C-alpha positions, -999 to 999 in steps of 0.1 A, spaced: -328 476 91 -356 460 74 -376 481 50 -407 468 81 -409 453 115 -444 444 118 -458 436 158 -489 409 160 -494 408 201 -511 376 211 -542 362 237 -558 335 231 -564 340 195 -553 299 189 -589 301 164 -577 323 144 -536 331 144 -529 301 126 -544 325 96 -532 359 107 -497 343 107 -504 323 73 -512 357 59 -478 380 67 -457 346 58 -468 351 27 -468 387 15 -447 397 -15 -426 420 3 -393 396 15 -374 420 40 -402 422 64 -399 412 99 -424 394 124 -421 401 156 -452 382 179 -449 385 211 -473 363 231 -487 375 260 -484 352 287 -519 334 266 -539 300 282 -554 281 255 -531 270 221 -517 305 212 -482 300 226 -476 269 206 -488 272 171 -467 312 181 -440 283 179 -446 269 146 -435 296 131 -401 301 150 -381 281 126 -389 309 101 -357 328 96 -383 362 93 -403 354 121 -393 367 158 -414 344 192 -417 362 226 -436 349 254 -445 376 282 -459 372 306 -497 385 308 -496 424 310 -518 432 287 -514 447 252 -501 479 250 -471 466 272 -475 437 241 -466 464 214 -446 486 232 -425 455 237 -424 449 200 -414 482 184 -383 486 215 -375 448 189 -385 465 161 -353 471 138 -375 484 103 -373 515 86 -416 509 93 -438 496 127 -470 485 114 -490 468 141 -519 434 138 -540 417 160 -535 386 160 -574 377 149 -566 397 116 -552 391 82 -537 408 54 -540 410 20 -509 392 5 -497 424 -12 -504 444 15 -469 446 29 -453 459 -2 -480 483 -14 -477 499 24 -441 501 16 -446 517 -26 -464 544 -14 -446 550 16 -415 562 -4 -428 569 -35 -448 599 -15 -420 602 11 -450 602 41 -449 598 75 -478 573 79 -496 554 55 -539 546 60 -552 519 41 -589 510 34 -598 473 54 -624 447 51 -645 441 84 -654 405 85 -685 388 105 -704 365 107 -731 383 84 -697 385 58 -670 403 40 -681 444 37 -648 471 21 -650 499 47 -633 528 26 -622 560 51 -622 584 15 -638 577 -20 -599 577 -35 -565 577 -27 -557 610 -10 -525 628 1 -520 649 34 -494 671 35 -489 713 48 -526 721 63 -547 690 49 -526 670 75 -527 691 98 -566 694 92 -577 662 87 -554 640 104 -539 659 134 -567 678 143 -594 649 132 -576 619 151 -583 643 180 -620 651 176 -639 664 151 -645 703 145 -673 724 118 -689 707 90 -672 671 101 -695 675 131 -722 661 106 -719 630 112 -701 620 149 -701 581 144 -667 591 123 -650 602 150 -631 574 152 -624 563 124 -584 575 126 -584 560 154 -572 520 146 -537 509 146 -539 486 120 -545 487 86 -513 514 92 -481 519 79 -458 543 106 -421 556 104 -402 545 131 -378 568 136 -406 591 142 -412 568 172 -386 559 184 -364 598 182 -401 607 203 -398 581 230 -433 570 216 -451 544 234 -488 529 243 -507 534 276 -517 508 297 -558 506 289 -564 505 326 -551 537 323 -574 555 299 -599 546 274 -585 537 241 -543 535 239 -552 536 200 -565 568 203 -534 583 222 -507 565 202 -521 578 169 -527 616 187 -496 614 196 -479 598 163 -496 623 142 -489 653 162 -451 642 154 -453 634 120 -459 661 92 -474 638 60 -498 612 54 -510 592 25 -542 568 17 -553 536 2 -586 536 -11 -574 498 -18 -588 474 12 -562 450 20 -566 442 57 -593 424 70 -608 431 106 -625 403 119 -656 424 143 -675 390 148 -650 376 177 -649 382 219 -614 397 211 -633 423 185 -674 429 188 -687 411 224 -667 430 250 -687 432 279 -696 456 311 -663 478 312 -659 490 350 -637 526 357 -649 539 323 -660 569 334 -627 577 359 -603 569 326 -621 594 303 -611 615 332 -575 609 337 -576 617 298 -586 646 299 -566 656 325 -541 639 304 -541 658 274 -546 693 291 -515 683 308 -487 676 281 -511 694 253 -526 721 260 -499 746 255 -495 738 219 -532 735 209 -547 763 195 -585 771 193 -594 741 164 -572 713 191 -590 729 222 -626 727 197 -609 685 187 -604 682 222 -638 696 233 -654 674 206 -640 641 214 -652 650 251 -687 658 245 -682 625 224 -679 600 243 -712 599 260 -714 578 223 -690 545 241 -699 556 276 -738 552 270 -729 521 250 -713 505 280 -744 517 304 -764 493 280 -748 464 291 -758 462 323 -789 453 310 -813 472 342 -829 504 337 -819 509 376 -786 511 369 -787 522 341 -802 553 349 -778 554 378 -745 548 350 -758 577 328 -767 601 353 -726 604 367 -712 607 335 -734 628 329 -733 652 354 -694 645 356 -675 685 357 -653 679 328 -680 666 301 -703 700 319 -672 722 307 -668 703 274 -705 713 266 -701 747 272 -676 754 240 -690 720 224 -711 739 189 -727 710 170 -752 728 152 -739 714 123 -744 682 131 -777 662 112 -806 663 139 -811 634 154 -778 640 166 -784 676 176 -816 659 198 -794 633 213 -762 656 223 -791 684 237 -806 654 260 -771 655 275 -762 685 276 -791 697 302 -791 658 312 -825 646 307 -801 612 317 -842 593 311 -846 605 280 -809 602 273 -808 564 278 -838 559 253 -819 580 226 -786 560 236 -801 530 225 -812 539 197 -782 560 185 -767 519 194 -793 504 174 -781 525 148 -748 521 150 -742 488 153 -759 481 119 -736 506 98 -706 486 113 -718 454 100 
């Protein structure tokens, strides 16, 4: 058994693929396997993948285009490692990423290791830390910080709702593979739900029991590509949130206590952030107004707002949530535009 299986879904990232795969090939930890899943690329990515096929660490597969969820699921079936990690094919790793992450997992005997990362953009490189120092999560700490807050934010954590997705990415993480296999964990198709990464992490953390955060940036997340940032308007996003709402309640509501339900409803209410950001991409006020009116009048959102306590949020967030709760569409659009500019600036 290898120590780590690295799964790399590839689709039309030829401009960045060499840098990504070279950073994996040059890892200081030798006992790894790399599973490259070419998802029917139409650029030079397929031939670039083949350049690494002669490296004994690399296994290259060419599949018809099915999406990133199917590619990751395919990779997990092929994976033989003690731990699994996922790397986006336009990102890259520090050369000691695997070694440091694996050492922590073994030394601390944890199921999940998360590290800090660099945001890479045209403006340069910026380190992004989830916590200011190394931190271990077990027992109550694991439940409160990892399990609940992967689902949503509660109490004082709602002071800054923009932190909601800090537990969402699947990159910059090391997962114990037997938890994935024993519980048959899979990614759900992105055509069904708003975030396949949120869903995978949520279900993994439910079955895991411990985690460790390493405050050293070891992963480079590239934000200035079509794969990462300049995504167009997503049609049917409201329906995807409705699907996810029903899926969670059907499959996990019996497991939830009051705090989990609070986290769940906060996630649904905070969905107005990506939903409004998506609507603003229509670049036509009448279309934006129509879209916002539709999701603000969504019955699932209305029900969640009945139990969503955002009184500990910052003042401007309280105003924002209030306009959504009362469905003041025009004011909500203006505030959404302002909030989007603030969030985009903070991500740089």
